[in-house]
C-alpha positions in Angstrom: -41.1 -11.7 -29.3 -42.2 -8.8 -28.0 -45.5 -7.1 -29.3 -44.3 -3.5 -30.9 -46.3 -0.6 -32.0 -46.7 -0.3 -35.5 -46.5 2.9 -36.9 -48.6 4.3 -39.3 -45.9 5.1 -41.7 -45.4 1.1 -41.8 -48.9 0.7 -41.9 -49.5 3.4 -44.9 -47.2 1.2 -47.1 -48.4 -2.6 -45.5 -48.5 -5.5 -47.6 -51.0 -8.3 -48.0 -51.8 -7.3 -51.3 -48.6 -7.0 -53.4 -46.8 -10.4 -52.4 -46.6 -12.6 -55.3 -48.6 -15.8 -54.7 -47.2 -19.4 -54.9 -46.8 -21.4 -58.0 -46.1 -24.9 -56.2 -47.9 -27.8 -57.0 -50.6 -28.9 -54.5 -50.6 -32.0 -52.6 -46.6 -32.7 -52.8 -43.9 -31.7 -50.6 -41.2 -29.3 -52.1 -38.0 -27.7 -51.0 -38.3 -24.3 -49.8 -34.5 -24.7 -48.9 -31.7 -26.0 -51.6 -29.3 -26.3 -49.1 -26.9 -24.3 -51.0 -27.5 -21.0 -50.7 -30.4 -18.3 -49.9 -31.5 -18.4 -53.2 -35.6 -17.4 -53.0 -35.0 -16.1 -49.7 -34.8 -12.1 -48.7 -33.5 -10.8 -45.6 -35.1 -7.8 -43.9 -33.0 -6.5 -40.5 -34.1 -3.7 -38.2 -32.1 -0.6 -39.3 -31.4 -1.7 -42.5 -32.8 -1.8 -46.0 -34.1 -4.8 -47.5 -31.7 -7.3 -48.5 -29.0 -6.3 -46.5 -27.7 -9.2 -44.4 -25.5 -7.4 -41.8 -22.6 -9.7 -40.7 -23.5 -12.4 -42.9 -26.4 -13.3 -40.4 -28.3 -15.7 -42.1 -25.8 -18.0 -44.0 -25.8 -21.4 -45.6 -23.2 -24.1 -44.1 -23.3 -27.7 -44.1 -26.5 -28.1 -45.7 -28.0 -25.9 -43.3 -29.5 -22.5 -42.9 -27.5 -21.2 -39.9 -28.3 -17.6 -37.7 -25.1 -16.6 -36.6 -23.5 -13.4 -34.6 -20.1 -13.9 -34.9 -19.8 -10.5 -36.6 -21.6 -8.8 -33.8 -19.8 -6.5 -30.9 -23.7 -6.1 -29.3 -26.7 -7.1 -30.7 -28.2 -3.8 -30.6 -31.5 -4.6 -31.6 -30.9 -5.8 -34.9 -34.2 -8.2 -35.1 -34.3 -9.7 -38.4 -36.2 -12.0 -40.5 -35.5 -14.0 -43.9 -38.5 -14.3 -46.1 -39.6 -16.6 -48.7 -40.2 -15.1 -52.2 -43.8 -16.4 -52.5 -47.0 -15.8 -50.2 -49.0 -18.8 -49.3 -52.5 -19.7 -48.0 -53.4 -23.2 -47.4 -50.4 -25.5 -47.0 -48.3 -27.9 -44.5 -44.5 -26.9 -44.1 -42.2 -28.7 -42.2 -38.6 -28.5 -40.9 -36.2 -28.9 -37.8 -34.9 -26.3 -35.9 -32.1 -26.2 -32.9 -30.5 -24.1 -30.6 -26.5 -23.8 -30.5 -24.1 -21.9 -28.8 -24.4 -19.0 -26.8 -26.5 -15.7 -27.0 -25.1 -12.5 -28.7 -24.3 -10.0 -26.1 -26.6 -6.9 -25.4 -29.7 -9.1 -26.2 -32.8 -8.8 -24.1 -33.5 -11.8 -21.8 -36.6 -12.9 -23.2 -35.0 -13.8 -26.4 -32.6 -16.3 -25.0 -32.9 -19.5 -26.8 -35.9 -18.0 -28.7 -36.6 -18.1 -32.4 -39.7 -18.5 -34.9 -41.2 -19.0 -37.9 -44.0 -16.4 -39.2 -46.7 -16.8 -41.2 -50.0 -14.9 -42.6 -47.2 -12.1 -42.8 -46.3 -9.0 -44.5 -44.0 -8.3 -47.3 -40.4 -7.3 -46.4 -40.7 -4.4 -48.5 -43.5 -3.2 -46.8 -42.1 -3.0 -43.5 -40.1 0.3 -42.0 -36.7 0.5 -41.9 -36.7 0.4 -38.2 -39.6 -2.1 -37.9 -38.9 -4.6 -35.3 -41.3 -7.4 -36.3 -43.1 -8.1 -39.3 -47.3 -8.0 -39.3 -47.7 -11.7 -38.9 -48.8 -14.9 -36.6 -45.5 -16.4 -35.2 -45.1 -19.9 -34.2 -42.7 -19.4 -31.4 -39.7 -21.8 -30.9 -37.7 -22.1 -27.9 -35.1 -24.0 -26.2 -35.1 -24.7 -22.5 -32.3 -24.3 -19.5 -31.0 -27.0 -17.6 -34.2 -27.0 -15.0 -37.8 -25.2 -15.7 -40.3 -25.8 -18.3 -40.2 -23.9 -21.5 -42.3 -25.4 -24.0 -42.3 -24.7 -27.5 -44.5 -24.3 -30.4 -46.2 -21.4 -29.0 -48.2 -18.8 -30.7 -47.5 -14.9 -30.9 -48.8 -12.2 -32.3 -47.3 -9.1 -33.6 -49.9 -6.6 -34.9 -52.5 -9.4 -35.2 -54.8 -11.6 -33.0 -56.4 -15.4 -33.1 -59.2 -17.1 -32.0 -59.1 -20.2 -29.4 -62.3 -22.2 -28.1 -64.3 -19.3 -29.6 -62.6 -16.7 -27.8 -60.6 -13.9 -29.1 -57.1 -13.8 -27.8 -55.6 -10.7 -27.1 -52.6 -11.6 -25.3 -49.2 -11.3 -27.4 -48.1 -15.0 -26.9 -49.8 -17.9 -25.8 -48.6 -21.2 -24.6 -48.7 -24.4 -26.1 -48.7 -27.9 -24.8 -45.4 -28.6 -26.3 -42.4 -30.1 -24.3 -39.3 -28.5 -23.5 -36.1 -29.1 -25.3 -33.0 -28.3 -23.4 -30.2 -29.3 -25.5 -29.0 -28.9 -29.1 -31.1 -31.6 -29.9 -33.3 -31.2 -33.4 -36.9 -30.5 -33.0 -38.9 -31.1 -35.9 -41.9 -28.9 -36.6 -45.0 -29.0 -38.8 -47.4 -26.4 -39.1 -50.7 -26.8 -40.9 -52.6 -23.7 -41.9 -55.9 -23.7 -43.6 -56.4 -20.1 -44.8 -58.4 -18.3 -42.3 -60.3 -21.5 -40.6 -57.5 -23.6 -38.9 -54.0 -23.3 -37.8 -52.3 -26.1 -36.2 -48.7 -26.3 -34.4 -47.0 -30.1 -34.6 -44.1 -30.6 -32.6 -42.0 -34.1 -33.0 -45.5 -35.4 -34.2 -47.9 -34.0 -31.5 -50.4 -31.7 -31.9 -49.5 -29.0 -29.4 -51.7 -25.7 -30.3 -54.6 -25.3 -32.6 -56.5 -21.9 -33.2 -58.3 -19.8 -36.0 -59.3 -16.7 -37.6 -56.1 -15.3 -38.0 -57.0 -11.5 -38.1 -55.6 -7.7 -38.0 -55.5 -6.1 -34.3 -57.8 -3.1 -34.2 -56.0 -1.7 -31.1 -52.9 -0.8 -33.6 -52.4 2.7 -34.5 -53.0 3.2 -38.2 -55.8 0.2 -38.3 -58.1 1.6 -40.8 -55.1 2.3 -43.1 -54.0 -1.2 -42.9 -57.7 -2.4 -43.2 -57.8 -0.4 -46.5 -54.8 -2.1 -47.9 -56.0 -5.6 -47.3 -59.4 -5.1 -49.1 -61.4 -4.2 -46.5 -61.0 -7.5 -44.7 -59.8 -7.8 -40.8 -59.5 -11.5 -41.2 -55.9 -12.8 -42.7 -56.2 -15.4 -45.0 -52.5 -15.5 -46.6 -49.4 -14.0 -46.4 -45.5 -14.8 -46.7 -43.5 -17.1 -44.4 -40.1 -15.9 -42.7 -37.7 -17.1 -40.4 -36.5 -15.2 -37.4 -33.2 -13.9 -36.0 -33.8 -12.9 -32.4 -30.1 -12.9 -30.9 -29.5 -16.9 -30.2 -27.9 -18.9 -32.7 -29.9 -21.8 -34.3 -29.9 -23.8 -37.1 -32.6 -24.6 -39.4 -33.2 -27.7 -42.1 -35.1 -30.0 -44.3 -37.5 -26.7 -44.9 -40.5 -28.6 -47.3 -43.9 -27.2 -47.9 -47.0 -28.9 -49.1 -49.5 -26.7 -50.9 -53.2 -27.7 -50.2 -56.3 -27.1 -52.3 
């Protein structure tokens, strides 16, 4: 994902306070995806109203949540996100993903075999109609080519920053120590989120990235409005969870969450 400028009109309606808190029980793995339909999930696609799922981009087939582009003539920057209905603060989430097929025509090169799960995010209702990506923390999920390294489990920061090794990270994306997965194999992902204190990315059982203090980016236009709507707090302690559509077909399955105390 590229870092986009968040327009002031977006910031004037941004989100963190209105989202509904989770009513999930603590200490137990619970399904977020029922394997049958998109109940509990909401689509927000660039250029479309909340809830419009152009081309059936997000669909459920064979017990999997699929992202597909067979109805597209060209991608046309239709970046899209599928939001779960609740917000979360302290939790573990796990699932599997895989890259399949060919990238949608007209898509940017950087989006090849590129998707993600976004955490501590804004609500879909708070996004501007033409906004590319929600303000959030992205766990970037990649696939590799036949040659070259392309680790998965990186972090990207649309409208936000993080701290690693006591240093404020201002770059948009920071690579993990994850491996490169080249084919259409299933990759297991687990993310541990402890509010504002620590976030861990775990890929196939290996911890590949650790960081802390997710926060709003003071460099963004309209930062003061966003700060006011976040209760005067720069730090992000909670938010929505969403899955991405960035132009390459992919599948998700076994999406589960455990709420932590």
